[in-house]
DRENMIMAR-760683 format. One record per atom (N, C-alpha, C, O): residue number from 1; residue in three letters; x, y, z. Coordinates in steps of 0.2 Angstrom, whole numbers, always signed. Atoms other than C-alpha are relative to their C-alpha. Example, Ala and Ser with C-alpha at 12.3 -4.5 7.8 and 13.67 -1.06 7.14 Angstrom:
<pts>
   nr  rest     px     py     pz
    1   ALA     +4     -6     +0
    1   ALA    +62    -22    +39
    1   ALA     +4     +6     +0
    1   ALA     +9     +5     +3
    2   SER     -4     -6     -1
    2   SER    +68     -5    +36
    2   SER     -4     +5     +3
    2   SER     -1    +11     +4
</pts>
This chain:
<pts>
   nr  rest     px     py     pz
    1   MET     +5     -5     -1
    1   MET    -11   -119    -99
    1   MET     +0     +3     +7
    1   MET     +1     +0    +12
    2   GLU     +0     -4     -6
    2   GLU    -11   -105    -86
    2   GLU     -6     -1     +4
    2   GLU    -12     -2     +2
    3   SER     +6     +1     -5
    3   SER    -22   -108    -70
    3   SER     -3     +7     +1
    3   SER     -1    +12     -1
    4   LEU     +4     -6     -1
    4   LEU    -36    -96    -66
    4   LEU     +4     +4     +5
    4   LEU     +4    +11     +4
    5   GLU     -3     -4     -4
    5   GLU    -26    -90    -51
    5   GLU     +6     +4     -3
    5   GLU     +7     +9     -1
    6   ASP     -6     -4     +3
    6   ASP    -10    -86    -61
    6   ASP     -3     +5     -5
    6   ASP     +0    +11     -5
    7   THR     +3     -5     +4
    7   THR    -21    -77    -74
    7   THR     -3     +6     +4
    7   THR     -1    +12     +2
    8   LEU     +3     -5     -4
    8   LEU    -30    -67    -61
    8   LEU     +6     +4     +4
    8   LEU     +6    +10     +4
    9   ARG     -5     -4     -3
    9   ARG    -14    -63    -51
    9   ARG     +4     +4     -5
    9   ARG     +6     +9     -3
   10   GLY     -4     -3     +5
   10   GLY     -5    -58    -67
   10   GLY     -4     +7     -2
   10   GLY     -1    +11     -5
   11   ALA     +4     -5     +3
   11   ALA    -20    -46    -71
   11   ALA     -2     +5     +5
   11   ALA     -4    +11     +3
   12   ILE     +2     -5     -5
   12   ILE    -22    -37    -54
   12   ILE     +6     +4     +2
   12   ILE    +12     +1     +3
   13   ARG     -5     -5     -2
   13   ARG    -11    -22    -51
   13   ARG     +0     +1     +7
   13   ARG     -5     +2    +10
   14   THR     -1     -2     -7
   14   THR     -4    -19    -34
   14   THR     +3     +7     +1
   14   THR     +9     +8     -2
   15   ILE     -3     -7     -1
   15   ILE     -1     -1    -28
   15   ILE     +2     +1     +7
   15   ILE     -3     +1    +11
   16   PRO     -2     -1     -7
   16   PRO     +9     +1    -13
   16   PRO     -1     +7     +3
   16   PRO     -1    +12     +0
   17   ASP     +1     -6     -3
   17   ASP     +5    +14     +0
   17   ASP     -6     +4     -2
   17   ASP     -6    +10     -2
   18   TYR     +6     -4     +3
   18   TYR    -12    +18     -7
   18   TYR     -6     -4     +4
   18   TYR     -7    -10     +3
   19   PRO     +0     -7     -1
   19   PRO    -23    +25     +1
   19   PRO     +4     +3     +5
   19   PRO     +4     +9     +6
   20   LYS     -5     -2     -5
   20   LYS    -11    +26    +15
   20   LYS     +6     -4     +1
   20   LYS     +6    -10     -1
   21   PRO     -6     +3     -1
   21   PRO     +6    +21    +20
   21   PRO     -1     -7     +3
   21   PRO     -5     -8     +8
   22   GLY     +0     +7     -3
   22   GLY     +8     +2    +23
   22   GLY     -6     -4     -3
   22   GLY     -6    -10     -2
   23   VAL     +5     +4     +4
   23   VAL     -7     -3    +12
   23   VAL     +2     -2     -7
   23   VAL     +5     +2    -10
   24   LEU     -1     +3     +6
   24   LEU     -5    -14     -3
   24   LEU     -7     +0     -4
   24   LEU    -11     -5     -3
   25   PHE     +6     -1     +3
   25   PHE    -20     -8    -14
   25   PHE     +0     -5     -6
   25   PHE     +4     -5    -10
   26   ARG     +1     +4     +5
   26   ARG    -26    -22    -25
   26   ARG     -5     +3     -5
   26   ARG    -11     +3     -4
   27   ASP     +4     -4     +5
   27   ASP    -33    -13    -41
   27   ASP     -2     -5     -6
   27   ASP     +2     -8     -9
   28   ILE     +2     +5     +5
   28   ILE    -44    -24    -52
   28   ILE     -2     +4     -7
   28   ILE     -4     +1    -11
   29   THR     +2     -4     +7
   29   THR    -46    -10    -66
   29   THR     +5     -3     -5
   29   THR     +3     -4    -11
   30   THR     -5     +3     +5
   30   THR    -31    -19    -75
   30   THR     -3     -7     -2
   30   THR     -3     -9     -7
   31   LEU     +3     +6     +1
   31   LEU    -41    -36    -73
   31   LEU     -6     +2     -5
   31   LEU     -7     -2    -10
   32   LEU     +6     -2     +5
   32   LEU    -57    -27    -81
   32   LEU     +3     +1     -7
   32   LEU     -1     +0    -11
   33   GLY     -3     -2     +6
   33   GLY    -46    -21    -95
   33   GLY     +3     -6     -4
   33   GLY     +5     -5    -10
   34   ASN     -3     +6     +3
   34   ASN    -39    -38    -99
   34   ASN     -6     -5     -2
   34   ASN     -9     -8     +3
   35   ALA     +6     +3     +2
   35   ALA    -53    -47   -109
   35   ALA     +0     -7     +2
   35   ALA     -5    -10     +5
   36   ARG     +0     +7     -2
   36   ARG    -47    -65   -105
   36   ARG     -1     +0     +8
   36   ARG     -5     -5    +10
   37   ALA     +0     +1     -8
   37   ALA    -44    -62    -86
   37   ALA     -7     +2     +2
   37   ALA    -10     -1     +7
   38   PHE     +7     -2     -2
   38   PHE    -61    -53    -85
   38   PHE     -5     -5     -1
   38   PHE     -9     -7     +3
   39   ARG     +4     +6     +2
   39   ARG    -70    -67    -94
   39   ARG     +1     -6     +5
   39   ARG     -4     -9     +7
   40   ASP     -2     +5     -4
   40   ASP    -61    -80    -84
   40   ASP     -3     +1     +7
   40   ASP     -6     -3    +11
   41   ALA     +3     -2     -7
   41   ALA    -66    -71    -67
   41   ALA     -8     -1     +0
   41   ALA    -10     -4     +5
   42   ILE     +7     +0     +0
   42   ILE    -84    -69    -72
   42   ILE     -2     -8     -1
   42   ILE     -7    -10     +3
   43   ASP     +2     +7     +1
   43   ASP    -85    -88    -78
   43   ASP     +1     -3     +7
   43   ASP     -3     -7     +8
   44   ALA     -1     +3     -7
   44   ALA    -78    -93    -61
   44   ALA     -5     +2     +5
   44   ALA     -7     -2     +9
   45   LEU     +5     -2     -5
   45   LEU    -90    -83    -51
   45   LEU     -7     -3     -2
   45   LEU    -11     -4     +3
   46   VAL     +7     +3     +2
   46   VAL   -105    -90    -61
   46   VAL     +0     -7     +1
   46   VAL     -5    -10     +3
   47   ARG     +0     +7     +0
   47   ARG   -100   -108    -62
   47   ARG     -3     -3     +5
   47   ARG     -7     -8     +4
   48   PRO     +4     +4     -5
   48   PRO   -106   -114    -45
   48   PRO     -7     +2     +0
   48   PRO    -11     -2     +4
   49   HIS     +7     -1     +0
   49   HIS   -123   -106    -48
   49   HIS     -3     -1     -7
   49   HIS     -9     +1     -7
   50   ALA     +3     +1     +7
   50   ALA   -126   -111    -66
   50   ALA     -6     -5     +0
   50   ALA    -10     -4     -4
   51   VAL     +5     +5     +0
   51   VAL   -137   -125    -61
   51   VAL     -4     +3     +7
   51   VAL     -2     +3    +12
   52   GLY     +4     -2     -5
   52   GLY   -152   -119    -50
   52   GLY     -3     +7     -2
   52   GLY     -2    +10     -7
   53   THR     +4     -6     +1
   53   THR   -162   -103    -48
   53   THR     +4     +5     +4
   53   THR     +5     +5    +10
   54   VAL     -3     -6     -3
   54   VAL   -154    -86    -44
   54   VAL     -5     +5     -3
   54   VAL     -5     +6     -9
   55   ASP     +5     -5     +2
   55   ASP   -167    -72    -45
   55   ASP     +4     +7     -1
   55   ASP     +2    +10     -6
   56   LYS     -4     -7     +1
   56   LYS   -155    -57    -42
   56   LYS     +7     -1     +2
   56   LYS     +9     -5     +6
   57   ILE     -7     -1     -2
   57   ILE   -137    -52    -41
   57   ILE     +0     +7     +3
   57   ILE     -3    +12     +0
   58   ALA     -1     -6     -4
   58   ALA   -134    -38    -28
   58   ALA     +7     +2     -1
   58   ALA    +12     -2     +2
   59   GLY     -7     -2     +0
   59   GLY   -118    -28    -32
   59   GLY     +1     +6     +4
   59   GLY     -3    +11     +4
   60   ILE     -2     -6     -4
   60   ILE   -110    -16    -20
   60   ILE     +4     +5     -4
   60   ILE     +9     +3     -8
   61   GLU     -3     -6     +4
   61   GLU   -105     +1    -27
   61   GLU     +8     +0     +2
   61   GLU    +10     -1     +7
   62   ALA     +1     -1     +7
   62   ALA    -94     +3    -37
   62   ALA     +2     -6     -4
   62   ALA     -1     -8     -9
   63   ARG     -2     +6     +4
   63   ARG    -84    -12    -44
   63   ARG     -5     -6     +0
   63   ARG     -5    -10     -4
   64   GLY     +5     +6     +0
   64   GLY    -97    -24    -38
   64   GLY     -6     +1     -5
   64   GLY     -9     -4     -7
   65   PHE     +5     -2     +5
   65   PHE   -109    -15    -51
   65   PHE     +3     -4     -7
   65   PHE     -1     -7    -10
   66   ILE     -3     +2     +6
   66   ILE    -97    -20    -65
   66   ILE     +0     -8     +0
   66   ILE     -2    -11     -5
   67   LEU     +0     +7     -1
   67   LEU    -94    -38    -59
   67   LEU     -7     -3     +0
   67   LEU     -9     -8     -3
   68   GLY     +7     +3     -1
   68   GLY   -112    -41    -53
   68   GLY     -4     +1     -6
   68   GLY     -8     -4     -8
   69   GLY     +4     +0     +7
   69   GLY   -119    -35    -70
   69   GLY     +1     -5     -4
   69   GLY     -3     -8     -8
   70   ALA     -2     +5     +4
   70   ALA   -109    -47    -79
   70   ALA     -2     -7     +2
   70   ALA     -4    -11     -2
   71   VAL     +2     +6     -3
   71   VAL   -113    -61    -67
   71   VAL     -8     -1     -1
   71   VAL    -10     -6     -3
   72   ALA     +7     +1     +1
   72   ALA   -132    -57    -68
   72   ALA     -2     -1     -7
   72   ALA     -6     -5     -9
   73   HIS     +1     +2     +7
   73   HIS   -131    -57    -87
   73   HIS     +1     -7     -1
   73   HIS     -3    -11     -5
   74   GLN     -2     +7     +1
   74   GLN   -123    -74    -87
   74   GLN     -5     -5     +3
   74   GLN     -6    -10     +0
   75   LEU     +5     +4     -3
   75   LEU   -136    -81    -75
   75   LEU     -7     +1     -2
   75   LEU    -12     -2     +1
   76   SER     +7     -2     +2
   76   SER   -151    -73    -83
   76   SER     -4     +2     +6
   76   SER    -10     +1     +7
   77   ALA     +3     -3     -6
   77   ALA   -154    -64    -66
   77   ALA     -1     +7     -1
   77   ALA     +2    +10     -5
   78   GLY     +0     -7     +0
   78   GLY   -159    -47    -62
   78   GLY     +6     +3     +4
   78   GLY     +9     -1     +7
   79   PHE     -5     -4     -3
   79   PHE   -147    -34    -55
   79   PHE     -3     +5     +5
   79   PHE     -7     +9     +3
   80   VAL     +2     -5     -5
   80   VAL   -149    -24    -39
   80   VAL     +6     +4     +3
   80   VAL    +11     +1     +5
   81   PRO     -6     -3     -2
   81   PRO   -137    -10    -35
   81   PRO     -1     +2     +8
   81   PRO     -6     +4    +10
   82   ILE     +0     -2     -7
   82   ILE   -132     -7    -17
   82   ILE     +5     +6     +1
   82   ILE    +11     +5     -1
   83   ARG     -4     -6     +1
   83   ARG   -126    +11    -15
   83   ARG     +1     +4     +6
   83   ARG     -2     +2    +11
   84   LYS     -1     -5     -6
   84   LYS   -120    +24     -3
   84   LYS     -6     +4     +1
   84   LYS    -10     +5     -4
   85   LYS     +6     -4     -1
   85   LYS   -134    +34     +5
   85   LYS     -1     +6     -4
   85   LYS     +4    +10     -6
   86   GLY     +2     -6     +4
   86   GLY   -143    +47     -6
   86   GLY     +1     +0     -7
   86   GLY     +1     +5    -11
   87   LYS     -1     +1     +7
   87   LYS   -139    +40    -23
   87   LYS     -5     -3     -4
   87   LYS     -5     -3    -10
   88   LEU     +6     +3     +4
   88   LEU   -155    +31    -27
   88   LEU     -6     +4     +0
   88   LEU     -8     +7     +5
   89   PRO     +5     -4     +1
   89   PRO   -170    +40    -33
   89   PRO     -7     -2     +3
   89   PRO    -11     +2     +3
   90   HIS     +6     +2     -2
   90   HIS   -184    +30    -27
   90   HIS     +0     -2     +8
   90   HIS     +5     -1    +11
   91   GLU     +0     +2     -7
   91   GLU   -190    +23     -9
   91   GLU     +5     -5     +1
   91   GLU     +6    -10     -3
   92   THR     -5     +5     -2
   92   THR   -176    +14     -1
   92   THR     +0     -3     +7
   92   THR     -4     +0    +11
   93   VAL     -1     +3     -7
   93   VAL   -171     +3    +14
   93   VAL     +7     +2     +1
   93   VAL    +11     +2     -4
   94   ARG     -7     -2     -2
   94   ARG   -155     +8    +23
   94   ARG     +3     -3     +6
   94   ARG     -1     -6    +10
   95   VAL     -4     +3     -6
   95   VAL   -142     +1    +35
   95   VAL     +6     +4     +1
   95   VAL     +9     +6     -3
   96   ALA     -7     -4     -2
   96   ALA   -128    +10    +45
   96   ALA     +5     -6     +1
   96   ALA     +4    -11     +3
   97   TYR     -6     +4     -1
   97   TYR   -111     +2    +46
   97   TYR     +6     +4     +2
   97   TYR     +6    +10     +0
   98   SER     -6     -4     -3
   98   SER    -94     +6    +54
   98   SER     +5     +0     -5
   98   SER     +6     -5     -9
   99   LEU     -6     -1     +4
   99   LEU    -80    +13    +45
   99   LEU     +6     +0     +5
   99   LEU     +5     +1    +11
  100   GLU     -6     -1     -4
  100   GLU    -62    +15    +51
  100   GLU     -1     +6     +5
  100   GLU     +1     +6    +10
  101   TYR     +0     -6     -4
  101   TYR    -66    +32    +57
  101   TYR     -7     +3     +0
  101   TYR     -9     +9     -2
  102   GLY     +7     -2     -1
  102   GLY    -85    +33    +60
  102   GLY     -5     -5     -3
  102   GLY     -4    -11     -4
  103   LEU     +5     +4     +3
  103   LEU   -101    +27    +52
  103   LEU     -2     +3     -7
  103   LEU     -1     +8     -9
  104   ASP     +3     -2     +6
  104   ASP   -109    +27    +35
  104   ASP     -6     -4     -1
  104   ASP     -8     -8     +3
  105   GLU     +6     +3     +1
  105   GLU   -125    +21    +27
  105   GLU     +0     -2     -7
  105   GLU     +3     +1    -12
  106   MET     +1     +2     +7
  106   MET   -129    +11    +12
  106   MET     -7     -2     -1
  106   MET    -11     -3     +4
  107   GLU     +7     +1     +1
  107   GLU   -146     +8     +4
  107   GLU     -1     -3     -7
  107   GLU     +3     -4    -11
  108   MET     +2     +3     +6
  108   MET   -155     -1    -10
  108   MET     -8     +2     -1
  108   MET    -11     +4     +4
  109   HIS     +7     -1     +1
  109   HIS   -172     +2    -18
  109   HIS     -5     -6     +4
  109   HIS     -3    -11     +4
  110   ARG     +4     +5     -4
  110   ARG   -186     -6     -6
  110   ARG     -3     -5     -5
  110   ARG     -4    -11     -2
  111   ASP     +3     +5     +5
  111   ASP   -193    -15    -22
  111   ASP     +5     -3     -4
  111   ASP     +3     -7     -9
  112   GLY     -6     +3     +4
  112   GLY   -176    -21    -28
  112   GLY     +0     -8     +1
  112   GLY     +2    -11     -4
  113   VAL     +1     +7     -1
  113   VAL   -179    -38    -21
  113   VAL     -6     -2     +4
  113   VAL     -8     +2     +9
  114   LYS     +6     +2     -3
  114   LYS   -195    -47    -16
  114   LYS     +2     -5     +6
  114   LYS     +7     -9     +5
  115   PRO     -1     +5     -5
  115   PRO   -196    -57     +0
  115   PRO     +1     -7     -3
  115   PRO     -4     -9     -7
  116   GLY     -1     +7     +2
  116   GLY   -189    -75     -3
  116   GLY     +4     -1     -6
  116   GLY     +5     -6     -8
  117   GLU     -4     +1     +6
  117   GLU   -180    -71    -19
  117   GLU     +7     -2     +2
  117   GLU    +10     +0     +7
  118   LYS     -7     +3     +0
  118   LYS   -163    -80    -21
  118   LYS     +5     +5     -2
  118   LYS     +4     +7     -8
  119   VAL     -5     -6     +2
  119   VAL   -149    -67    -21
  119   VAL     +7     -2     +1
  119   VAL     +9     -6     +6
  120   ILE     -7     +1     -1
  120   ILE   -130    -68    -23
  120   ILE     +3     +7     +0
  120   ILE     +1    +11     -4
  121   LEU     -3     -7     -1
  121   LEU   -120    -53    -17
  121   LEU     +7     -1     -3
  121   LEU    +10     -6     -2
  122   VAL     -7     +0     +4
  122   VAL   -105    -48    -28
  122   VAL     +3     +6     +2
  122   VAL     +1    +12     +1
  123   ASP     -4     -6     +0
  123   ASP    -91    -36    -25
  123   ASP     +7     -3     -2
  123   ASP     +9     -9     -3
  124   ASP     -6     +2     +3
  124   ASP    -73    -36    -31
  124   ASP     +5     -3     +6
  124   ASP     +9     -7     +4
  125   LEU     -5     +2     -5
  125   LEU    -64    -38    -14
  125   LEU     -3     -1     +7
  125   LEU     -8     +3     +8
  126   ILE     +2     +1     -7
  126   ILE    -67    -44     +4
  126   ILE     +6     +1     +4
  126   ILE    +11     -2     +4
  127   ALA     -5     -2     -4
  127   ALA    -56    -36    +17
  127   ALA     -2     -2     +7
  127   ALA     -2     -7    +10
  128   THR     +2     +1     -7
  128   THR    -63    -33    +35
  128   THR     -7     -3     +0
  128   THR     -9     -6     +5
  129   GLY     +7     +3     +1
  129   GLY    -81    -38    +28
  129   GLY     -5     +5     +3
  129   GLY    -11     +3     +3
  130   GLY     +5     -4     -3
  130   GLY    -89    -23    +36
  130   GLY     -5     +2     -5
  130   GLY    -11     +3     -4
  131   THR     +5     -2     +6
  131   THR    -97    -17    +19
  131   THR     -4     -6     -2
  131   THR    -10     -5     -3
  132   ALA     +4     +6     +2
  132   ALA   -102    -34    +14
  132   ALA     -5     -2     +6
  132   ALA    -10     -4     +4
  133   GLU     +4     +2     -5
  133   GLU   -109    -38    +31
  133   GLU     -6     +5     +0
  133   GLU    -12     +3     +1
  134   ALA     +6     -5     +0
  134   ALA   -120    -22    +30
  134   ALA     -4     -1     -6
  134   ALA    -11     -1     -5
  135   ALA     +4     +2     +5
  135   ALA   -126    -27    +13
  135   ALA     -4     -6     +1
  135   ALA    -10     -7     -1
  136   VAL     +4     +6     -2
  136   VAL   -131    -44    +20
  136   VAL     -6     +2     +4
  136   VAL    -11     -1     +3
  137   LYS     +6     -2     -4
  137   LYS   -141    -36    +33
  137   LYS     -5     +4     -3
  137   LYS    -11     +3     -2
  138   LEU     +5     -4     +4
  138   LEU   -149    -24    +21
  138   LEU     -4     -5     -4
  138   LEU    -10     -4     -4
  139   LEU     +4     +5     +4
  139   LEU   -154    -39    +10
  139   LEU     -5     -4     +4
  139   LEU    -10     -5     +2
  140   ARG     +4     +4     -5
  140   ARG   -160    -49    +25
  140   ARG     -6     +4     +2
  140   ARG    -12     +2     +4
  141   GLN     +5     -4     -3
  141   GLN   -170    -34    +31
  141   GLN     -6     +0     -5
  141   GLN    -12     +1     -2
  142   ILE     +5     +0     +5
  142   ILE   -181    -35    +15
  142   ILE     -2     -7     -2
  142   ILE     -6     -8     -6
  143   GLY     +2     +7     +1
  143   GLY   -182    -54    +16
  143   GLY     +3     -4     -6
  143   GLY     +1     -9     -8
  144   ALA     -4     +4     +5
  144   ALA   -169    -60     +3
  144   ALA     +2     -6     +3
  144   ALA     +4     -7     +9
  145   ASP     -3     +7     -1
  145   ASP   -163    -78     +3
  145   ASP     +7     +1     -3
  145   ASP     +8     +0     -9
  146   ILE     -7     -1     +3
  146   ILE   -144    -75     +1
  146   ILE     +3     -7     +0
  146   ILE     +5    -10     +4
  147   LEU     -3     +7     +2
  147   LEU   -137    -90     -8
  147   LEU     +8     +0     +2
  147   LEU    +11     -5     +4
  148   ALA     -8     +0     -1
  148   ALA   -118    -84     -7
  148   ALA     +2     +8     -1
  148   ALA     -2    +12     -3
  149   ALA     -3     -6     +2
  149   ALA   -107    -69     -7
  149   ALA     +7     -2     -4
  149   ALA    +10     -6     -1
  150   CYS     -5     +2     +5
  150   CYS    -94    -69    -21
  150   CYS     +5     +6     -1
  150   CYS     +2    +12     -2
  151   PHE     -5     -5     +1
  151   PHE    -78    -59    -23
  151   PHE     +6     -3     -4
  151   PHE     +7     -9     -4
  152   VAL     -6     +2     +3
  152   VAL    -63    -59    -34
  152   VAL     +5     -1     +4
  152   VAL     +9     -6     +4
  153   ILE     -6     +0     -4
  153   ILE    -51    -55    -21
  153   ILE     -2     -1     +8
  153   ILE     -7     +2    +10
  154   ASP     +1     +1     -8
  154   ASP    -50    -61     -2
  154   ASP     +7     +3     +3
  154   ASP    +12     +1     +0
  155   LEU     -6     -1     -4
  155   LEU    -38    -53    +10
  155   LEU     -1     -3     +7
  155   LEU     -3     +0    +11
  156   PRO     +2     +4     -6
  156   PRO    -39    -67    +23
  156   PRO     +3     +3     +6
  156   PRO     -1     +1    +12
  157   ASP     -3     -3     -6
  157   ASP    -28    -58    +36
  157   ASP     -5     +5     +3
  157   ASP     -4     +6     +9
  158   LEU     +5     -6     -2
  158   LEU    -42    -45    +38
  158   LEU     -7     -3     +3
  158   LEU    -10     +0     +6
  159   GLY     +5     +3     -3
  159   GLY    -55    -58    +43
  159   GLY     -7     +1     -3
  159   GLY    -12     -2     +0
  160   GLY     +7     -1     +3
  160   GLY    -70    -53    +31
  160   GLY     -4     -6     -1
  160   GLY    -10     -7     +0
  161   ARG     +3     +6     +2
  161   ARG    -73    -70    +25
  161   ARG     -4     -4     +6
  161   ARG     -9     -6     +6
  162   ARG     +2     +3     -6
  162   ARG    -75    -77    +43
  162   ARG     -6     +4     +3
  162   ARG    -11     +1     +6
  163   ARG     +6     -5     -2
  163   ARG    -87    -62    +47
  163   ARG     -6     -2     -3
  163   ARG    -11     -3     +0
  164   LEU     +6     +2     +4
  164   LEU    -99    -67    +33
  164   LEU     -2     -7     +2
  164   LEU     -8     -8     +2
  165   GLU     +2     +7     -2
  165   GLU    -98    -85    +37
  165   GLU     -3     -1     +6
  165   GLU     -8     -5     +7
  166   ALA     +3     +0     -7
  166   ALA   -102    -82    +55
  166   ALA     -8     +2     -1
  166   ALA    -12     +1     +4
  167   LEU     +7     -2     +1
  167   LEU   -119    -74    +48
  167   LEU     -3     -5     -4
  167   LEU     -9     -5     -6
  168   GLY     +3     +5     +3
  168   GLY   -122    -90    +39
  168   GLY     +0     +1     -8
  168   GLY     -4     -3    -11
  169   VAL     -1     -1     +8
  169   VAL   -117    -84    +21
  169   VAL     +6     -3     -2
  169   VAL    +11     -2     +0
  170   PRO     -5     +3     +4
  170   PRO   -107    -95    +10
  170   PRO     +4     +5     -3
  170   PRO     +1     +9     -7
  171   VAL     -4     -5     +4
  171   VAL    -92    -85     +3
  171   VAL     +4     -4     -5
  171   VAL     +7     -9     -3
  172   ARG     -4     +3     +5
  172   ARG    -83    -89    -13
  172   ARG     +4     +6     -2
  172   ARG     +2    +11     -4
  173   THR     -5     -5     +3
  173   THR    -67    -80    -18
  173   THR     +4     -4     -5
  173   THR     +5    -10     -5
  174   LEU     -4     +3     +5
  174   LEU    -56    -83    -33
  174   LEU     +8     +0     +1
  174   LEU    +11     -4     -1
  175   ILE     -7     -1     -2
  175   ILE    -39    -77    -26
  175   ILE     +1     +3     +6
  175   ILE     -3     +8     +8
  176   GLY     -2     -4     -6
  176   GLY    -31    -72    -10
  176   GLY     +7     +3     +0
  176   GLY    +11     +1     -4
  177   PHE     -6     -4     +0
  177   PHE    -18    -60     -6
  177   PHE     +2     +1     +8
  177   PHE     -3     +3    +11
  178   GLU     -2     +0     -7
  178   GLU     -9    -61    +11
  178   GLU     +1     +8     +2
  178   GLU     +3    +12     -3
  179   GLY     -1     -7     -2
  179   GLY     -7    -44    +21
  179   GLY     -6     +4     -1
  179   GLY    -12     +2     -1
  180   HIS     +5     -5     +0
  180   HIS    -17    -29    +20
  180   HIS     -1     +4     -7
  180   HIS     -5     +8     -7
</pts>
């Protein structure tokens, strides 16, 4: 029987030199299209949280919506989208964060999470951790109790996991890829 790592590694497409030369882009759209790999990934993200209370899953735009929605369903939890600025129609809370060439902002509905609710943050990949760190700050700004941050892919050479762990957030990843 094939291991989870082998299943995921075989289902993730690597695209060299995208979005710029020297980058190996890890594309999970092929994993999403593979029923077994998608199911195995969701089951593995859910498993550590199957016992206990999780109130909300917060998914980071855009692939975190797909994964987070499936995780929320499996855990019978609510789902909260964390989006780029200007995409949500109701009253929001916002946080600025650094990009390679400047700043951006992300936001969520102010009433998306109540103070004290137990939340798991979900996205497809953690690289430098800047976006995930901003999401953690956003969730903490409204009083969420962040149980963990979960990702399918870790790029450990870029330090994102360590960045979140320094904030006191447990990090769970399913597979790592060396390099950028």
